[in-house]
C-alpha positions as CSV (number, residue, x, y, z in Angstrom):
1,X,121.8,26.6,25.4
2,X,124.2,24.4,23.5
3,X,127.3,25.9,21.9
4,X,125.9,25.3,18.5
5,X,122.6,27.0,19.2
6,X,124.5,29.9,20.9
7,X,126.7,30.3,17.7
8,X,123.7,30.3,15.4
9,X,121.9,32.9,17.6
10,X,125.0,35.2,17.5
11,X,125.2,35.0,13.7
12,X,121.5,35.9,13.4
13,X,121.9,38.9,15.7
14,X,125.0,40.1,13.7
15,X,123.1,39.8,10.4
16,X,120.1,41.8,11.9
17,X,122.4,44.5,13.2
18,X,124.2,44.9,9.9
19,X,120.8,45.1,8.1
20,X,119.6,47.8,10.5
21,X,122.8,49.7,10.0
22,X,122.5,49.6,6.3
23,X,119.0,50.8,6.4
24,X,120.0,53.7,8.6
25,X,122.8,54.7,6.3
26,X,120.7,54.7,3.2
27,X,117.8,56.6,4.7
28,X,117.2,60.3,4.3
29,X,119.6,62.6,6.1
30,X,118.4,65.4,8.2
31,X,120.5,68.1,6.6
32,X,119.2,71.7,6.2
33,X,119.7,73.4,2.8
34,X,122.1,76.3,2.6
35,X,120.5,79.7,2.3
36,X,121.0,82.4,-0.3
37,X,121.5,86.0,0.7
38,X,120.8,89.3,-1.1
39,X,121.5,92.9,-0.2
40,X,120.6,96.1,-2.1
41,X,123.5,98.7,-2.1
42,X,121.7,101.4,-4.1
43,X,119.3,103.1,-4.1
44,X,118.9,103.5,-0.4
45,X,115.7,102.4,1.2
46,X,113.4,105.3,1.7
47,X,115.2,107.5,-0.9
48,X,113.5,110.0,-3.1
49,X,114.2,110.6,-6.8
50,X,112.7,112.6,-9.7
51,X,113.8,110.3,-12.6
52,X,111.3,107.8,-14.2
53,X,113.8,105.0,-13.8
54,X,116.2,103.8,-11.1
55,X,119.2,101.5,-11.3
56,X,119.1,98.9,-8.6
57,X,122.5,97.4,-7.6
58,X,123.5,95.0,-4.9
59,X,125.3,91.8,-3.8
60,X,124.2,88.2,-3.7
61,X,125.4,84.8,-2.6
62,X,126.1,82.3,-3.9
63,X,127.8,84.2,-6.8
64,X,125.9,82.4,-9.5
65,X,122.5,83.0,-7.9
66,X,119.5,84.2,-10.0
67,X,118.2,87.6,-9.0
68,X,114.8,89.1,-9.9
69,X,113.9,92.7,-9.2
70,X,110.1,93.3,-9.2
71,X,109.8,90.1,-11.2
72,X,112.3,91.0,-13.8
73,X,115.7,89.2,-14.2
74,X,118.8,91.2,-13.2
75,X,122.3,90.9,-14.6
76,X,124.5,89.0,-12.1
77,X,128.3,88.6,-12.2
78,X,130.8,87.7,-9.5
79,X,128.2,88.2,-6.8
80,X,127.0,91.6,-8.0
81,X,123.7,92.3,-9.6
82,X,122.3,95.3,-11.4
83,X,119.2,96.2,-13.4
84,X,117.2,99.3,-14.2
85,X,113.5,99.5,-13.5
86,X,110.7,102.1,-14.2
87,X,109.1,104.1,-11.4
88,X,105.6,105.4,-11.1
89,X,104.8,108.7,-9.3
90,X,104.7,108.3,-5.5
91,X,106.1,105.5,-3.4
92,X,107.4,102.4,-5.2
93,X,107.9,99.1,-3.5
94,X,110.9,97.2,-5.0
95,X,111.1,93.5,-4.2
96,X,114.3,91.6,-4.8
97,X,114.4,87.8,-4.8
98,X,117.6,85.6,-5.0
99,X,117.5,81.9,-5.7
100,X,120.0,79.2,-6.4
101,X,119.9,75.4,-6.8
102,X,120.0,73.7,-3.5
103,X,119.6,76.9,-1.5
104,X,116.8,78.5,0.3
105,X,115.6,81.7,-1.6
106,X,116.2,85.1,0.0
107,X,114.2,88.2,-0.4
108,X,114.6,91.9,0.5
109,X,112.4,95.0,-0.1
110,X,113.2,98.7,-0.4
111,X,111.0,101.6,-1.0
112,X,111.8,104.5,-3.4
113,X,109.6,107.6,-3.9
114,X,109.4,109.3,-7.2
115,X,108.6,113.0,-7.2
116,X,107.7,115.0,-10.3
117,X,110.6,117.2,-11.4
118,X,110.1,121.0,-11.3
119,X,112.3,124.0,-11.8
120,X,112.5,124.5,-8.0
121,X,112.8,121.0,-6.9
122,X,116.2,119.7,-5.9
123,X,117.1,116.1,-6.3
124,X,118.5,113.9,-3.5
125,X,120.5,110.8,-4.0
126,X,124.2,111.0,-3.5
127,X,123.2,114.2,-1.9
128,X,120.9,117.2,-2.4
129,X,121.9,119.7,-5.1
130,X,121.1,122.6,-2.8
131,X,124.0,125.0,-2.4
132,X,125.4,124.1,-5.8
133,X,124.9,127.7,-7.1
134,X,123.6,128.5,-10.6
135,X,122.8,125.7,-13.0
136,X,123.4,125.6,-16.7
137,X,121.7,123.6,-19.4
138,X,123.2,122.2,-22.6
139,X,124.7,118.8,-21.6
140,X,127.4,117.4,-19.5
141,X,130.9,118.8,-19.6
142,X,132.8,116.2,-21.7
143,X,136.4,116.5,-22.8
144,X,136.6,116.7,-26.6
145,X,132.9,116.3,-27.0
146,X,131.5,115.6,-30.5
147,X,127.9,115.4,-31.7
148,X,127.1,112.0,-33.1
149,X,123.6,113.0,-34.1
150,X,120.2,111.7,-32.8
151,X,120.9,113.2,-29.4
152,X,124.1,111.2,-28.8
153,X,127.4,112.9,-27.8
154,X,130.7,111.2,-27.5
155,X,133.6,112.5,-25.4
156,X,137.4,112.2,-26.1
157,X,138.7,108.7,-26.6
158,X,135.2,107.7,-27.7
159,X,134.0,107.0,-31.3
160,X,130.5,107.7,-32.4
161,X,130.0,104.0,-33.5
162,X,130.9,102.9,-29.9
163,X,128.6,105.7,-28.5
164,X,125.8,104.5,-30.6
165,X,126.3,100.9,-29.4
166,X,126.2,102.1,-25.8
167,X,122.8,103.7,-26.6
168,X,121.5,100.5,-28.2
169,X,122.7,98.4,-25.2
170,X,121.1,100.7,-22.7
171,X,117.8,100.8,-24.7
172,X,117.8,97.0,-24.9
173,X,118.5,96.2,-21.3
174,X,117.8,99.4,-19.3
175,X,120.8,98.4,-17.1
176,X,123.2,100.9,-15.6
177,X,126.1,98.5,-16.2
178,X,126.7,97.6,-19.8
179,X,129.3,95.5,-21.7
180,X,129.5,97.1,-25.1
181,X,131.5,96.2,-28.2
182,X,133.5,98.8,-30.1
183,X,133.5,98.6,-33.9
184,X,136.7,100.6,-34.0
185,X,138.9,98.5,-31.7
186,X,137.0,95.2,-31.8
187,X,137.1,95.0,-28.0
188,X,134.3,94.9,-25.5
189,X,134.2,97.5,-22.7
190,X,132.2,98.0,-19.5
191,X,130.3,101.2,-19.2
192,X,128.5,102.7,-16.2
193,X,125.4,104.9,-16.9
194,X,123.2,107.2,-14.8
195,X,119.5,107.0,-15.0
196,X,117.1,109.9,-15.6
197,X,115.9,111.7,-18.8
198,X,119.6,112.1,-19.8
199,X,122.1,109.3,-19.4
200,X,125.8,109.9,-18.8
201,X,128.0,106.9,-19.2
202,X,131.7,106.4,-18.4
203,X,134.1,103.5,-18.4
204,X,135.7,101.5,-21.2
205,X,139.0,102.8,-22.3
206,X,138.5,106.3,-20.8
207,X,135.3,106.6,-22.8
208,X,132.4,109.0,-22.1
209,X,128.9,109.1,-23.7
210,X,125.7,111.0,-23.0
211,X,122.3,110.7,-24.7
212,X,118.6,111.2,-24.1
213,X,116.7,114.5,-23.8
214,X,120.0,116.4,-23.7
215,X,118.5,119.8,-24.0
216,X,117.0,119.4,-20.5
217,X,120.3,118.3,-18.8
218,X,121.6,120.8,-16.3
219,X,124.8,121.0,-14.3
220,X,125.3,122.9,-11.1
221,X,128.3,125.0,-10.4
222,X,129.9,124.2,-7.0
223,X,132.7,126.7,-7.4
224,X,136.4,126.1,-8.2
225,X,135.5,124.5,-11.6
226,X,133.7,121.7,-9.8
227,X,130.3,120.9,-11.3
228,X,127.6,118.3,-10.6
229,X,124.8,116.7,-12.6
230,X,121.2,116.1,-11.3
231,X,121.0,113.9,-8.2
232,X,124.4,115.1,-6.9
233,X,125.4,117.4,-4.1
234,X,128.5,119.6,-4.0
235,X,129.7,118.1,-0.8
236,X,129.7,114.6,-2.4
237,X,131.3,116.0,-5.6
238,X,134.1,117.5,-3.6
239,X,134.8,114.2,-1.9
240,X,134.8,112.4,-5.3
241,X,137.3,114.9,-6.7
242,X,139.5,114.5,-3.6
243,X,139.4,110.7,-3.8
244,X,140.4,110.8,-7.4
245,X,143.3,113.2,-6.9
246,X,144.5,111.3,-3.8
247,X,144.3,107.8,-5.4
248,X,144.8,108.5,-9.1
249,X,142.5,105.5,-9.7
250,X,139.6,105.7,-12.1
251,X,137.4,103.8,-9.6
252,X,137.0,105.6,-6.3
253,X,134.9,105.4,-3.1
254,X,133.4,108.7,-1.8
255,X,131.3,109.6,1.2
256,X,128.2,111.7,0.8
257,X,127.6,114.1,3.7
258,X,123.9,114.4,2.5
259,X,123.0,110.7,2.8
260,X,125.7,109.5,5.2
261,X,126.6,106.7,2.8
262,X,129.7,105.8,0.7
263,X,129.3,105.3,-3.0
264,X,131.5,103.9,-5.8
265,X,132.2,106.3,-8.7
266,X,133.8,105.5,-12.1
267,X,135.9,108.4,-13.6
268,X,137.5,109.2,-16.9
269,X,141.2,110.0,-16.8
270,X,141.1,112.9,-19.2
271,X,140.4,116.5,-18.2
272,X,137.7,117.6,-17.6
273,X,137.1,114.4,-15.6
274,X,133.6,112.9,-15.6
275,X,132.7,110.5,-12.8
276,X,129.4,108.5,-12.7
277,X,128.0,106.0,-10.3
278,X,126.6,106.1,-6.8
279,X,122.8,106.6,-7.0
280,X,122.7,108.1,-10.6
281,X,125.3,110.8,-9.6
282,X,127.6,112.7,-12.0
283,X,130.6,114.8,-11.1
284,X,132.8,117.1,-13.3
285,X,136.2,118.7,-12.5
286,X,139.4,119.6,-14.3
């Protein structure tokens, strides 16, 4: 092979190699899509409630993922989702789906049983109410409570117009976590509400509100001026009170001896203190 022919052949081979490399670089890449993840923190799988609704809370990644609970969109913020869903009598299967652009969807399922409430039935969520002693009706123990009419009561540091906006927000969304505007201060506050036939909400600027079928609300006496609402055990309530007094924070973590789980509770800073959260739990103490 002459030098000229050899040179031409080398040039042809180089061009072919470059073309093949270009084709390889522009072809599809075998990269697997990232996967979303979702976890339900409350209610616990297999738990039993007597209320006709339950607040479903949990965590999701990525933080801006879309979450649907039994086909209904949930509120999502900073990787935390929440929504309230109705329950039928018996076992309810609650499917949660998380999806995000460019990510593989994630699903999880929990089962919650709704039992019909009776006078002798105790509720179990953040703990059974058994051992709570006598129970009284007439509404939660709110500091400086005032009747706003239409079954709405506002506690101290809480105006009736704000309380009414809390009711409207809950009725519109059914969510246990609400961002509510106050006509008095012009500010928006976050409120945390229990489910059930009566809703107790705390948060904002030390605000407290309750509404619903308030004549049927009962609190249990745990002794030592410690009281609990439905769905709350005395053991858990004592831990909530101790956590508040030890930390001085209005957001505390407390362990429930009844369920073996730890729950987040949101407390007012005025006495009597009202703490709500967990799995529709409510705790009252001086």
